[in-house]
C-alpha positions as CSV (number, residue, x, y, z in Angstrom):
1,M,-31.6,166.3,4.4
2,K,-28.1,165.0,2.6
3,N,-28.5,161.9,4.3
4,T,-32.0,161.1,3.8
5,I,-31.2,161.8,0.2
6,L,-28.4,159.6,-0.1
7,A,-30.3,156.9,1.5
8,L,-33.2,157.1,-1.0
9,I,-30.6,157.1,-3.8
10,I,-29.0,153.9,-2.5
11,I,-32.6,152.3,-2.2
12,L,-33.4,153.2,-5.3
13,G,-30.2,152.1,-7.0
14,T,-30.3,148.9,-5.3
15,S,-33.9,148.6,-6.4
16,S,-33.3,148.9,-10.1
17,I,-30.2,146.9,-10.1
18,T,-32.5,144.1,-8.8
19,L,-35.2,145.1,-11.2
20,A,-32.3,144.7,-14.2
21,Q,-31.1,141.3,-12.7
22,K,-34.8,140.2,-12.7
23,K,-35.3,140.9,-16.1
24,K,-32.3,139.4,-17.5
25,V,-33.3,136.0,-15.3
26,E,-36.9,136.2,-16.7
27,K,-35.4,136.7,-20.4
28,R,-33.1,133.9,-20.1
29,F,-35.2,131.2,-18.4
30,D,-36.8,128.4,-20.2
31,R,-39.8,127.1,-18.6
32,E,-40.4,124.4,-21.0
33,E,-36.9,123.1,-20.7
34,A,-37.0,123.4,-17.0
35,E,-40.1,121.4,-16.4
36,A,-38.9,118.7,-19.0
37,H,-35.8,118.0,-16.6
38,L,-38.3,117.7,-13.3
39,T,-40.5,115.6,-15.4
40,Y,-37.4,113.1,-16.2
41,L,-35.5,113.4,-13.2
42,A,-38.9,112.4,-11.2
43,S,-40.2,109.6,-13.6
44,D,-40.7,106.3,-12.8
45,E,-37.7,105.4,-15.1
46,L,-35.2,106.4,-12.5
47,M,-36.8,104.1,-10.1
48,G,-36.3,106.9,-7.1
49,R,-32.9,107.7,-7.7
50,D,-31.7,105.1,-5.2
51,P,-27.8,105.2,-5.3
52,A,-27.5,101.7,-4.9
53,R,-29.7,100.8,-7.9
54,P,-28.6,100.8,-11.5
55,E,-31.0,103.4,-12.8
56,M,-28.7,106.2,-10.8
57,Q,-26.8,105.7,-13.9
58,L,-29.6,107.3,-16.1
59,A,-29.7,110.2,-13.8
60,I,-25.8,110.8,-13.7
61,D,-25.7,110.4,-17.7
62,Y,-28.7,113.0,-17.7
63,I,-27.1,115.8,-15.4
64,T,-23.4,115.5,-16.9
65,G,-25.0,115.4,-20.3
66,E,-26.6,119.1,-19.5
67,F,-23.4,120.1,-17.7
68,E,-21.5,119.3,-21.0
69,K,-23.9,121.0,-23.0
70,Y,-23.8,124.1,-21.2
71,G,-19.7,123.9,-21.6
72,L,-19.1,124.0,-17.8
73,M,-15.3,123.4,-16.9
74,Q,-14.4,120.1,-15.2
75,V,-13.0,120.3,-11.9
76,P,-9.4,119.0,-11.5
77,G,-9.5,115.7,-9.9
78,A,-12.9,114.6,-11.2
79,V,-13.4,111.8,-13.9
80,G,-15.3,114.2,-16.2
81,Y,-17.8,115.6,-14.2
82,A,-18.0,113.0,-11.4
83,Q,-16.1,112.3,-8.3
84,S,-16.2,108.9,-7.4
85,I,-17.0,107.3,-3.8
86,P,-16.3,103.9,-2.7
87,F,-19.7,102.8,-1.1
88,N,-20.3,99.7,0.6
89,L,-23.6,98.2,0.3
90,S,-24.6,96.0,3.1
91,S,-27.6,93.6,3.6
92,P,-29.1,92.7,6.6
93,P,-28.4,89.2,8.0
94,K,-30.6,86.2,7.7
95,T,-30.3,85.8,11.2
96,G,-29.0,87.9,14.1
97,N,-29.0,87.2,17.9
98,L,-27.4,88.7,20.8
99,T,-27.1,87.6,24.4
100,M,-25.7,90.1,27.1
101,G,-26.2,88.6,30.4
102,S,-29.8,87.7,31.1
103,E,-30.8,89.7,28.3
104,S,-31.6,88.4,24.7
105,F,-31.8,90.7,21.6
106,T,-32.8,89.8,17.9
107,Q,-32.5,91.4,14.6
108,K,-35.1,94.4,13.9
109,E,-37.0,93.6,17.0
110,S,-34.3,94.7,19.5
111,M,-30.7,95.0,17.6
112,L,-29.8,96.3,14.2
113,V,-27.0,94.9,12.3
114,L,-25.8,97.9,10.4
115,D,-22.6,97.1,8.9
116,G,-19.7,94.3,9.1
117,K,-19.7,90.3,8.1
118,S,-21.0,87.7,9.7
119,L,-19.8,87.0,13.0
120,S,-20.8,84.0,15.7
121,G,-19.0,83.5,19.3
122,S,-18.5,84.5,22.6
123,F,-16.5,87.9,23.3
124,E,-15.5,89.9,26.1
125,L,-17.1,93.3,26.5
126,V,-15.2,96.7,26.9
127,D,-17.3,100.0,28.1
128,L,-15.9,103.0,26.5
129,G,-18.0,105.8,26.9
130,Y,-18.7,106.9,23.8
131,G,-16.3,105.4,22.0
132,L,-14.2,108.7,21.1
133,E,-10.4,108.7,21.0
134,E,-9.9,110.0,24.6
135,D,-12.1,106.7,25.7
136,Y,-9.6,104.4,24.5
137,E,-6.7,105.7,26.9
138,G,-5.4,102.9,29.1
139,K,-7.9,100.0,27.5
140,D,-7.1,96.8,25.8
141,V,-9.9,96.0,23.0
142,Q,-7.7,93.6,21.2
143,G,-10.4,90.9,20.0
144,K,-13.3,92.4,22.0
145,I,-16.4,94.0,21.4
146,V,-16.7,97.9,22.1
147,V,-19.6,99.1,24.1
148,T,-20.7,102.8,23.4
149,N,-23.5,105.2,24.0
150,L,-25.1,106.4,20.5
151,G,-23.8,109.6,19.1
152,A,-21.7,112.0,21.4
153,P,-22.6,115.0,23.6
154,N,-24.3,117.5,21.8
155,Q,-24.0,115.6,18.7
156,M,-27.2,113.8,18.1
157,S,-28.7,114.7,14.9
158,P,-29.0,111.8,12.6
159,A,-26.4,113.3,10.2
160,Q,-24.5,113.4,13.4
161,L,-25.2,109.7,14.3
162,F,-24.1,108.3,11.2
163,A,-21.0,110.1,10.7
164,L,-19.9,109.4,14.4
165,G,-20.5,105.7,13.9
166,R,-18.5,105.7,10.8
167,K,-15.7,107.3,13.0
168,K,-16.1,104.9,15.8
169,T,-16.1,101.8,13.6
170,A,-12.8,102.9,12.2
171,L,-11.3,103.8,15.5
172,A,-12.5,100.3,16.8
173,A,-11.0,98.3,14.1
174,E,-7.8,100.3,14.0
175,K,-7.5,99.7,17.9
176,G,-8.1,95.9,17.3
177,A,-11.8,95.4,18.5
178,I,-13.8,92.7,16.8
179,A,-17.2,94.4,17.0
180,L,-18.8,97.6,18.0
181,F,-22.0,97.9,19.9
182,E,-24.0,101.5,20.0
183,M,-26.4,101.2,22.9
184,Y,-29.4,102.8,21.6
185,N,-30.8,105.2,24.3
186,I,-33.0,107.8,22.8
187,P,-36.4,107.3,23.9
188,S,-37.9,110.3,21.9
189,I,-37.6,108.5,19.0
190,P,-39.4,105.1,18.7
191,W,-37.3,102.2,18.1
192,Q,-39.9,100.4,15.7
193,L,-39.3,103.7,13.6
194,I,-35.7,103.4,13.6
195,A,-35.8,99.7,12.9
196,N,-38.1,99.8,10.0
197,Y,-35.8,102.4,8.2
198,L,-32.5,100.8,9.1
199,S,-33.6,96.9,8.8
200,S,-33.0,97.2,4.9
201,D,-29.6,97.6,2.8
202,Q,-27.4,99.9,4.1
203,L,-25.0,102.1,2.2
204,S,-22.0,103.3,3.5
205,L,-18.7,104.7,2.7
206,D,-16.2,101.7,2.3
207,Q,-13.8,102.0,5.2
208,G,-11.9,99.0,4.2
209,A,-11.2,96.8,7.1
210,A,-13.6,99.0,9.4
211,S,-16.4,98.3,6.8
212,E,-15.9,94.4,7.9
213,M,-16.1,94.8,11.4
214,P,-19.8,94.2,12.8
215,Y,-21.5,97.5,13.6
216,L,-24.8,97.1,15.6
217,W,-27.1,99.5,17.4
218,V,-28.8,97.5,20.6
219,K,-32.0,98.6,21.7
220,D,-31.2,100.2,25.6
221,L,-33.8,102.9,26.0
222,K,-33.1,103.0,29.9
223,S,-29.6,102.6,29.3
224,E,-29.7,99.8,32.0
225,M,-27.5,97.2,29.7
226,K,-24.8,99.9,29.1
227,N,-24.7,100.6,32.8
228,S,-24.4,96.7,33.5
229,V,-21.5,96.6,31.2
230,A,-19.9,99.7,32.6
231,N,-20.3,98.6,36.1
232,G,-18.9,95.1,35.3
233,D,-22.0,93.3,36.0
234,V,-22.1,91.9,32.2
235,T,-18.6,91.1,30.7
236,N,-19.3,88.9,27.8
237,A,-21.6,88.4,24.9
238,E,-22.9,85.6,22.7
239,L,-23.1,86.9,19.1
240,D,-24.6,84.9,16.1
241,I,-24.7,86.9,12.9
242,T,-25.3,84.6,9.7
243,G,-26.0,85.5,6.3
244,K,-24.5,88.7,6.0
245,T,-23.4,90.0,2.7
246,Q,-21.7,93.1,1.6
247,K,-20.9,94.1,-2.3
248,P,-18.9,97.7,-3.2
249,V,-21.1,100.3,-4.8
250,E,-19.5,103.4,-6.9
251,G,-21.3,106.2,-6.0
252,K,-20.9,109.8,-7.9
253,N,-21.1,113.5,-6.9
254,I,-21.5,115.7,-10.2
255,I,-19.6,118.8,-10.1
256,G,-18.5,121.6,-12.6
257,W,-17.7,125.2,-12.7
258,I,-17.7,128.3,-14.5
259,E,-14.9,131.0,-14.0
260,G,-16.0,134.6,-12.7
261,T,-15.1,137.8,-14.3
262,D,-13.5,139.8,-11.7
263,K,-9.8,139.7,-11.7
264,K,-9.7,139.2,-8.1
265,L,-13.0,137.6,-6.9
266,K,-12.6,134.9,-9.5
267,D,-10.5,133.3,-7.1
268,E,-13.5,133.0,-4.9
269,F,-16.3,130.3,-5.5
270,V,-19.8,130.5,-4.7
271,M,-21.2,126.5,-4.5
272,L,-24.8,125.9,-5.6
273,S,-25.8,122.6,-4.5
274,A,-28.3,119.9,-4.0
275,H,-28.6,116.2,-3.6
276,Y,-29.9,114.3,-6.7
277,D,-30.5,111.0,-5.0
278,H,-33.8,109.9,-3.3
279,V,-34.9,106.8,-1.4
280,G,-35.8,104.5,-4.6
281,V,-38.7,101.6,-3.9
282,G,-40.6,100.9,-1.3
283,R,-43.8,99.8,0.1
284,A,-46.8,100.3,-2.1
285,D,-49.2,103.1,-1.2
286,A,-53.1,102.9,-1.5
287,E,-52.9,103.2,-5.2
288,G,-50.2,100.1,-5.4
289,D,-47.4,102.6,-6.4
290,T,-43.9,101.7,-5.0
291,I,-41.7,104.2,-6.9
292,Y,-40.8,107.2,-4.7
293,N,-40.2,109.8,-7.5
294,G,-39.0,112.4,-5.1
295,A,-40.2,115.4,-7.1
296,R,-40.0,117.8,-4.2
297,D,-37.0,115.8,-2.6
298,N,-35.0,116.5,-4.3
299,A,-35.5,116.8,-8.2
300,V,-36.7,120.3,-7.8
301,G,-33.2,121.0,-6.2
302,T,-31.5,119.3,-9.0
303,V,-33.2,121.2,-11.3
304,S,-32.3,124.4,-9.9
305,V,-28.9,124.0,-9.9
306,I,-28.9,122.7,-13.6
307,N,-31.1,125.9,-14.4
308,A,-28.4,128.0,-12.6
309,A,-25.6,126.1,-14.5
310,K,-27.3,127.0,-17.8
311,Y,-27.8,130.7,-16.9
312,F,-24.2,131.5,-15.3
313,A,-22.4,129.4,-18.2
314,K,-24.0,132.4,-20.5
315,N,-23.9,135.3,-17.8
316,P,-20.7,134.6,-15.5
317,P,-20.9,136.7,-12.5
318,K,-17.7,138.1,-10.7
319,R,-17.2,135.1,-8.5
320,S,-16.6,131.8,-9.8
321,V,-19.3,129.5,-9.3
322,L,-19.2,125.7,-8.4
323,F,-22.2,123.5,-9.3
324,A,-22.5,120.5,-7.2
325,L,-25.0,117.6,-7.3
326,W,-24.6,115.3,-4.2
327,T,-25.4,111.5,-4.1
328,A,-26.7,109.4,-0.8
329,E,-27.5,112.5,1.0
330,E,-30.5,109.9,2.0
331,K,-28.1,107.3,3.2
332,G,-26.6,109.6,5.5
333,L,-25.2,113.0,3.7
334,L,-22.6,110.5,2.5
335,G,-21.8,112.3,-1.0
336,S,-21.5,115.9,0.6
337,A,-19.4,114.5,3.7
338,Y,-17.3,113.0,1.2
339,F,-16.5,116.0,-0.7
340,A,-16.0,117.9,2.5
341,E,-13.4,115.5,3.6
342,N,-12.0,115.1,-0.2
343,P,-12.6,118.6,-1.5
344,L,-11.3,119.2,-5.1
345,I,-11.7,123.0,-4.8
346,P,-9.9,124.2,-1.6
347,L,-12.6,124.7,1.1
348,D,-11.2,128.0,1.9
349,K,-11.9,129.2,-1.4
350,I,-15.5,128.3,-1.6
351,V,-17.1,131.3,0.3
352,Y,-20.4,130.6,0.4
353,N,-22.7,127.5,-0.3
354,L,-26.5,128.1,-1.5
355,N,-28.0,124.7,-1.0
356,I,-31.0,123.2,-1.9
357,D,-33.1,120.4,0.1
358,G,-36.7,119.9,1.4
359,A,-39.9,118.0,2.5
360,G,-42.2,119.7,0.4
361,Y,-44.4,122.8,0.6
362,N,-47.6,124.2,1.8
363,D,-47.4,128.1,1.4
364,T,-46.7,129.2,-2.2
365,S,-46.2,132.8,-1.1
366,I,-43.0,131.9,0.6
367,I,-39.7,130.5,0.4
368,T,-38.2,129.0,3.6
369,V,-34.6,129.6,4.0
370,I,-33.0,127.3,6.7
371,G,-30.4,129.7,8.3
372,L,-31.8,132.7,6.6
373,T,-30.7,134.9,9.6
374,R,-27.3,133.2,10.3
375,T,-25.2,135.0,7.6
376,S,-24.5,138.2,5.9
377,E,-26.6,137.6,2.6
378,Q,-29.6,137.6,4.6
379,E,-31.0,140.9,2.5
380,K,-29.8,139.6,-0.8
381,L,-32.0,136.5,-0.5
382,M,-35.0,138.6,0.9
383,K,-34.8,141.0,-2.3
384,A,-34.3,138.0,-4.6
385,T,-37.3,136.2,-3.8
386,Q,-39.2,139.5,-3.2
387,A,-38.2,140.2,-7.0
388,F,-40.6,137.2,-7.8
389,G,-43.4,138.2,-5.4
390,L,-42.5,135.8,-2.7
391,E,-41.1,136.1,1.0
392,A,-38.3,134.6,2.4
393,V,-38.4,133.2,5.7
394,E,-36.5,131.8,8.4
395,D,-36.8,128.1,9.5
396,P,-40.4,127.8,11.3
397,A,-39.5,124.5,12.9
398,P,-36.1,124.9,14.8
399,E,-37.3,122.0,17.0
400,Q,-36.6,119.5,14.2
401,G,-32.9,120.7,13.8
402,L,-33.3,121.1,9.9
403,F,-30.0,123.5,9.6
404,D,-27.7,120.3,10.6
405,R,-29.8,117.4,8.7
406,S,-29.1,118.6,5.1
407,D,-26.1,118.6,2.9
408,N,-25.3,122.0,3.9
409,V,-24.2,120.9,7.2
410,S,-21.3,119.3,5.8
411,F,-19.9,122.6,4.9
412,A,-21.2,124.7,7.7
413,K,-19.2,122.9,10.0
414,K,-16.1,123.4,8.1
415,G,-16.5,127.2,8.6
416,I,-18.6,128.0,5.1
417,P,-21.7,130.0,5.4
418,A,-24.3,127.6,4.2
419,P,-28.3,127.9,4.4
420,T,-30.6,125.9,2.6
421,F,-32.8,127.4,-0.1
422,S,-36.4,125.3,0.6
423,L,-39.5,125.1,-0.8
424,G,-42.1,127.5,1.6
425,F,-43.5,125.6,4.5
426,T,-44.9,127.0,7.7
427,A,-44.9,123.7,9.7
428,F,-44.6,119.7,9.3
429,D,-48.4,119.5,8.9
430,D,-50.3,116.7,7.0
431,E,-49.6,118.6,3.6
432,I,-46.1,118.1,3.9
433,S,-46.3,114.5,5.3
434,K,-48.5,113.4,2.5
435,Y,-45.7,113.5,-0.1
436,Y,-42.4,113.5,2.2
437,H,-40.7,110.1,1.3
438,Q,-44.1,109.1,-0.3
439,A,-44.8,107.4,-3.4
440,G,-47.5,110.3,-4.1
441,D,-44.2,113.0,-4.5
442,E,-44.7,113.2,-8.2
443,V,-44.7,116.1,-10.5
444,D,-48.3,116.0,-11.5
445,S,-49.2,116.9,-8.0
446,M,-47.1,120.1,-7.9
447,D,-47.8,123.7,-8.2
448,L,-45.6,124.5,-11.3
449,D,-46.2,128.1,-11.4
450,Y,-45.0,128.6,-8.0
451,V,-42.2,126.2,-8.5
452,V,-40.9,128.2,-11.5
453,K,-41.0,131.4,-9.4
454,Y,-38.8,129.7,-6.8
455,W,-36.2,128.7,-9.4
456,K,-35.6,132.0,-10.9
457,A,-35.3,133.1,-7.2
458,Y,-32.6,131.1,-6.5
459,I,-30.6,132.0,-9.7
460,L,-31.3,135.8,-8.6
461,A,-30.2,134.8,-5.1
462,A,-27.1,133.1,-6.5
463,E,-26.2,135.9,-8.7
464,S,-26.3,138.9,-6.3
465,I,-24.1,136.9,-3.9
466,A,-21.4,135.9,-6.4
467,D,-21.3,139.4,-7.5
468,S,-21.0,141.0,-4.1
469,K,-17.7,142.9,-3.4
470,I,-17.7,141.5,0.5
471,Q,-17.1,138.2,1.5
472,P,-20.2,136.4,2.9
473,Y,-19.5,135.6,6.6
474,W,-21.3,134.2,9.6
475,L,-23.1,136.6,11.8
476,S,-21.6,137.2,15.3
477,G,-22.6,134.7,17.9
478,D,-23.3,132.0,15.4
479,K,-22.1,128.5,16.4
480,Y,-19.9,128.4,13.2
481,E,-18.6,131.8,13.2
482,E,-15.6,130.8,15.1
483,V,-14.6,127.8,12.5
484,G,-15.7,130.2,9.7
485,K,-12.9,132.7,10.8
486,A,-10.3,129.9,11.1
487,L,-11.0,128.7,7.8
488,Y,-10.7,132.1,6.3
489,G,-7.9,133.3,8.4
490,I,-10.0,135.9,9.6
491,E,-8.9,137.5,12.9
């Protein structure tokens, strides 16, 4: 009987705390202001928030203005509220032709020049497996073209492909290679889909000399050409890339923080993040609209972080809170990856990342948390959503690999528990596809009553985690558990 009464007291106590927190969030939430943020960030004036376009500065000025208004502290190492990132904007070539053995390849149809300068001539080929450090042992690649498989074993998500491509080009340049060919051998993803996406201007991290080295994807769905090079049947390539241009672009992550109230816990940070970029201007839809406004993806997330910044500036929790808005997520998670490799806050001080991203929603009774059941904070996330009449559910489409396709993975692979708090969806159906990376993703097509509940639930979830005495952790058996223990020095 004593145990039953004790359990009931704990349950009622927890419920009353949640109710008090909910009332505080409700009282301090300004719906009109939040909707104004969303309307501006998803307006035509910002031209789709493409980080390579000049209108991106409007978004930067707007967000930093809000951070300044709320009195957020600036992170040492940033300039104001901005962490500058050196990007390289690479245009497709005017002409791109390649001959390997008896096979010919042309730009977009069967090859893609993703980075580097113009280059023409005949060059020797060297097969290097996946092009990783160990593959170079005993190989001379000076002045030659390195030929590799795409990606690496068990690292084939889009984010991993681009991240590995950056590492491979840097390594090949360091070893003296003149170009890098990754052979595209993923039959499950149509080449034409990839070609349409990657045959326009490409934004990448500026890697100095490595960014000048031609980096190509070559269509080789059955790995026939890769095997021919590996077997020594094809030893040279005739390459003709002309009209390739590159220019530097300055990217900016936007970051600020507030200090926690607990003497000990204030040395730990809960990071609240979202990407504020989108895909810019594209092909016209049936109505002739060419501006991809990105209201769902990810102005909603950007406003969530802005809302949270305003709330916690006036109501600081026990832990410190880091507010981070990433650039160039749509270009391969570039902004978050840069911060993860160049952190302005030691990563072992960031104990949790509640990230926001999403393609849209098709169920306004739920919030989909990608990674809900993977960390110790599942119950807090569920109670925060329940407080506003919603239900937190786990990823309904694990086959999509969504956990590893958003900015949260930049930190998860460093060991930081990092789920993604998404608008509610039950499947990638027609309702999602109608707006995902489409010109129709505008504010007037959204259920704002639902969005307001979502915004409030995010603040409440973050507050519950930031006030908890117990440091968040990956659950036993998770693939990031061991790297998490290493990061935080846990035996």
